[in-house]
C-alpha positions in Angstrom: 0.0 0.0 0.0 2.8 2.6 0.8 4.5 1.7 -2.4 1.3 2.4 -4.4 1.2 5.9 -2.8 4.7 6.7 -3.7 4.3 5.4 -7.2 1.2 7.7 -7.4 3.1 10.6 -5.9 6.1 10.1 -8.2 3.7 10.3 -11.1 1.8 13.3 -9.9 4.7 15.6 -9.2 6.1 15.5 -12.9 2.6 15.8 -14.2 1.9 19.0 -12.1 5.4 20.4 -13.0 4.5 19.9 -16.7 1.2 21.6 -16.3 2.7 24.6 -14.5 5.6 24.9 -17.0 3.0 24.8 -19.9 0.6 27.3 -18.2 3.5 29.9 -17.8 4.5 29.5 -21.3 0.9 30.2 -22.4 1.0 33.3 -20.0 4.1 34.5 -21.4 2.9 34.2 -24.9 -0.3 35.8 -24.3 1.3 38.7 -22.5 3.7 39.4 -25.4 0.7 39.6 -27.8 1.6 42.5 -30.5 -0.1 45.8 -30.1 -3.5 46.0 -31.7 -3.1 48.5 -34.5 -5.8 49.3 -37.1 -4.7 49.4 -40.8 -3.8 52.9 -41.8 -6.8 53.0 -44.1 -9.1 53.1 -41.1 -7.7 56.5 -40.3 -9.3 57.8 -43.3 -13.0 56.9 -42.5 -14.8 59.8 -41.0 -17.3 59.4 -38.1 -20.6 60.6 -39.7 -22.2 61.4 -36.3 -19.5 63.5 -35.1 -20.9 66.7 -33.3 -24.3 65.4 -33.3 -25.7 66.1 -30.0 -27.8 63.0 -29.3 -25.1 60.6 -30.7 -23.0 60.3 -27.3 -26.1 59.9 -25.1 -27.3 57.0 -27.3 -23.8 55.6 -27.2 -23.7 55.6 -23.4 -26.7 53.3 -23.3 -25.1 51.0 -25.7 -21.9 51.1 -23.8 -23.7 50.4 -20.5 -25.2 47.2 -22.2 -22.1 45.9 -24.1 -18.9 47.5 -23.0 -19.1 48.3 -19.1 -18.7 44.6 -18.2 -15.1 44.6 -19.4 -14.1 48.3 -19.6 -15.8 49.5 -16.5 -18.4 52.3 -16.2 -15.7 55.1 -16.6 -14.0 53.2 -19.4 -10.7 52.3 -17.4 -10.5 48.8 -18.3 -11.5 47.7 -14.9 -15.0 46.0 -15.4 -16.0 43.1 -13.5 -14.8 40.6 -16.3 -11.4 42.5 -16.8 -9.7 40.4 -14.2 -10.0 37.2 -16.2 -9.0 38.7 -19.5 -5.6 38.7 -21.1 -4.9 40.9 -22.7 -6.6 43.4 -20.4 -9.2 45.6 -21.8 -8.1 49.0 -23.2 -8.5 52.1 -20.9 -10.8 54.2 -23.0 -10.0 57.5 -21.1 -6.2 57.0 -21.6 -4.3 59.3 -23.9 -3.1 56.4 -25.8 -6.5 55.2 -26.4 -8.1 58.6 -27.3 -5.1 59.4 -29.7 -6.5 56.9 -32.1 -8.7 58.1 -35.0 -12.6 57.5 -34.8 -11.9 55.2 -37.7 -9.3 53.1 -36.1 -11.7 52.7 -33.3 -14.5 51.8 -35.5 -12.4 49.2 -37.1 -11.2 47.7 -34.1 -15.0 47.4 -32.7 -16.1 46.0 -36.2 -13.4 43.4 -36.5 -12.7 42.3 -33.0 -9.5 40.6 -31.7 -9.8 38.1 -28.7 -10.9 38.8 -26.0 -12.4 41.8 -27.7 -15.5 40.8 -29.5 -16.5 41.8 -33.1 -19.6 43.9 -32.9 -20.2 43.8 -36.7 -23.1 41.7 -36.4 -24.2 42.8 -32.9 -24.4 46.5 -33.4 -25.3 48.6 -36.4 -22.7 50.9 -38.0 -24.6 53.8 -36.4 -24.6 52.4 -33.0 -20.9 51.5 -33.1 -20.3 55.4 -34.3 -22.6 56.3 -31.2 -20.4 54.4 -28.8 -17.2 56.1 -30.2 -18.9 59.4 -29.7 -19.5 58.5 -26.0 -16.1 57.1 -25.5 -14.7 60.4 -26.5 -16.6 62.1 -23.6 -14.5 59.6 -21.4 -11.4 61.6 -22.2 -11.6 63.9 -19.3 -12.7 61.3 -16.7 -10.0 60.9 -14.1 
């Protein structure tokens, strides 16, 4: 009986070591995911709703439904689902995010890249532009 316990233990220890090793390789690989950059052609796409007074208000409602869970209510990338995501959700209030063109953000929302979903089939083009107009209001949020 004692011998059986030690045989299992000697099988278990290398197995756990292998799991830990491969898990850390996966984490290292996912942490080094290249920056997500929209194609330069996206920068030429203009926001057709820019300057329309009701667009950001409509976008805020959509943001509350689809974006808050990952990006948080102030867009900081700290929503309730953020802890389990790698890479972490973007901080929509940051200078880095805000410096992107509306077209680049629209392209990312449309295309998606894991863990960020594609909203091409979920939201209409108008709704995606409304969300972008709302995201622009988060710039001043500290």
